[in-house]
N, C-alpha and C positions, 0 to 999 in steps of 0.2 A: 412613224409609218402608220397609215390608216389600217384599222383592223379589217375593213372590208373594202379593198381597193377596187377601183373601177375595172371593168374588163376591157383590155385593149384588143385591137384587131389582131388576129393570128397572122404571123408573118406569111406573106404570099409567096408562092412558088416553092414551098417546102414539100419535098416528096415524103419525108418521114420526120417525126418530131425529133429535134435535137435533144440528146440525153445530158442532163445536168445533175451533178451530185451536189447536195446541199448539206454542209456540215455545221451544226450549231447545237449547243447544249441547252438552249432555251426553247422548250417545247412550243410556247405561244408564238414566238417570232418565227421559229422554223415552220410551223404550220401555216402562218400567214404568208411567208415568202413562197412556200411551196404552192399554196393555192393561187397566188398571183402569177407565178411562173407557168403553172399549168393552164391558167386562163389565157395566158399569152401564147400558148401553143407548144410549150416545152414539156418533155417527159422529165420528171424529177425523181431522183433517188435520194431519200432523206437518210441522214446518219446523225446520231445523237452525240458522237464524239469521234475524234480522229482514229482511234483504234478500230471502231466499227467501220469507218470509211475504208481503212486499209484492208479489212477483211472483205468488204464488198467489192473491192477492185478485182478480186480473183474470180468473181462471177458476173461482173458488169463491166461495161466499157463506156464510161462517161466521156463526153466530148469536151466538157468544161467542169471545173469545180468551183463552188462558192463556199468559202470557209470563214467562220469566226476566228478571232485570234485568242481571246481570253477564254480558255476552257480548262477544266481540271485535267490533270495528267499531262498529256501531250498538248502543248498549245499550238496555235496556228503556224508559228514560225518553225517549230520542230516538225510538224506535220508536213509542211512544204519541203523542208530539207529531206525528209524521208521519201517523199513523193518524187523529188528530182533525182534521187538515186536509183529509181526504178526505170529501166530503159524504156518501156512503152509509154511512160508518163513524164519523161524528162522535159518535154516541151509542151505538155498539156496546159491550156489556158487556165489560170487560177485567179479568182477574184477574192480579195479579203473584204469581208463585211464586218465592221467592228466599231466599238465605241472608242477605241484608241485612235483619236483623230489628230493628234499633235503632229507637227511637221517631222519631228524626230522619229515618231512611230511610222509615218509613211515612208520615210527614207529607209528605215530598217526593213520594212516590207519589200520595197523595190530591190534593195540589196539582196534580200533573200530569194528573189526571183519571181515575185508576184507580178501579174500582168496588169491588174487594176486594183484600186484601193478606194472603197466607198465607206466613209464614216457614218455611224448611226447618230441621229436619225437620218434617214435617207428617203428620197422620192423613189417609189417602186418603178416608176416609168424610166427613171435614170438607170436603175439596175438592169431593166430589160434592154435598154439601149446599149449599155456596156456589154452585156452578154451577147446580144445579137452581133455587135461589131467584132468582138473577139472571135466568135464562131465563124464569121465571114472571113476574117483574116486567116483563121486556121484552115479553112477550106481552100484558100488561095495559096497555101504553102506549097513548096516544091513537092510534086506528087511522089518523086522517088524517096523523099524523106519520110512521107507518110507511109508508103509501102514498107520501107525499112523498119519503121517502128512496129508496124503490124506483124512483120515477119519475126521480129525479136519476141513479140508477145506470143505468137504461135509456137515458137520453139520453146519458150518458157513453159507454156501450157503442156506441150508434149513431154517435156522433160519431167514436169511435175507428175503427169499421169504415169510415165514409165517408172518413176521412183515409187509410186504407190503400188504398182504391180510387182515390182522387184522386192518390195518389203513383205509381200505375201506370197510365199512359194507355191501355195495351192489356193489361189483365189476362187471363191465360189462362183460357179457358172451362173450367169444372169441373162435374162432376156431383155434386150433393149426396149425402152419405152416406145410406144407408138408416137410418131410426131403429132403435135397439136393440130396440124393441118396436113391434108394429103399432099405429099410432095412426090412428083415424078420427074426424073431427070432423063434427058436424052443420053445416049452412050457417050457423046463428046462432053456433055456437062459433067457426067460422072468422072470422066478421065481428068478434067480440069479440077474438080473438087478434090480428087485424091492427090493431085500434084500440089494444090494449095495447102493441103494438110501435111505435105512433106516439107513445107516451109520454103518452097521455091518461088522465086520472083517471076513476074510475067514473062520476062525475056527468056528465062530458063525453061519455063513451061512451053513457050512457043517453039523453042528449039527442039525439045523432046517430042512434042506432038506434031512437029513439022507444019506449023501454021504461023500466022502473023501475031505480033504482040497485040495489035488492035482486036483481032478475033478473040484472043485470050481475055482481054479487058471486057469484051461484050459478054463472054460466057460467065465471067466472075460477077458481072452486074446481074445477069439472069439468076445466078445462084443466090445472090443476096435478096433479090426480089421474091423468089420462090420460097425462101425460108423465112422471110421477114426479118432478116438480120441486117446490121448496118456497117459491119466491118468484117475483114477476113478472119480475125480472131473469133468473133462471135459465130461466124459461119462454121469454122472448124469445131468449136465447142458444141454447136448445135448438131453437127454431123456425128460427132462422137457420142453425144448423149442419146441420140435416137437411132444409132446403129446404121447410119447412112454410109459410113466407111468403117473399115476394120483397122484396128490399131496393132 
């Protein structure tokens, strides 16, 4: 892989950079791949090892993961197995980027549930093509499946927050942080936000608010745009962090 890859054209039509998590214990390679992906228009979340990657999943919502296989501690296969056991990430696209390029290694990777396998050394343009293709396929997935995964993630987030509050019978009072950008919601947007935070599906929200599912979809899109988030889970986390909803 070249140390200073050429800058490809940023994907056209993208409303927001796709978020990619990069897991590799080699700092030089990790930095080079991160730079190339960022030059190609992606947002990159670097992780030095799978343990760090699993921790980052609680605060980030990657749309795809690129992982090495040969790493100390938890290797790529074990990392993928743990990832697939997490409901929000059971179908997340994963690319193995590794020096283990034998046919038997690739077969093991596909059996473990990896979506693509790119042996080192590799052409960075091929990596970008693979990532772009997998993201496009993911966006074309059944919308109900995507919403279901997000709802599961929201419920896990709320359950985790409830556990933290329950473990402290007298939690100290705190003032929510001001949002990084000024956010103003219409009364209807606020209602939809609160229903999303309850873990309700669009159909359920529409029924409770006596409106159409299409209108709910429009309101959710507006909420995502106003807060700069890219998923319902991020939206709920943002709203909780900055006191836009009560828990």
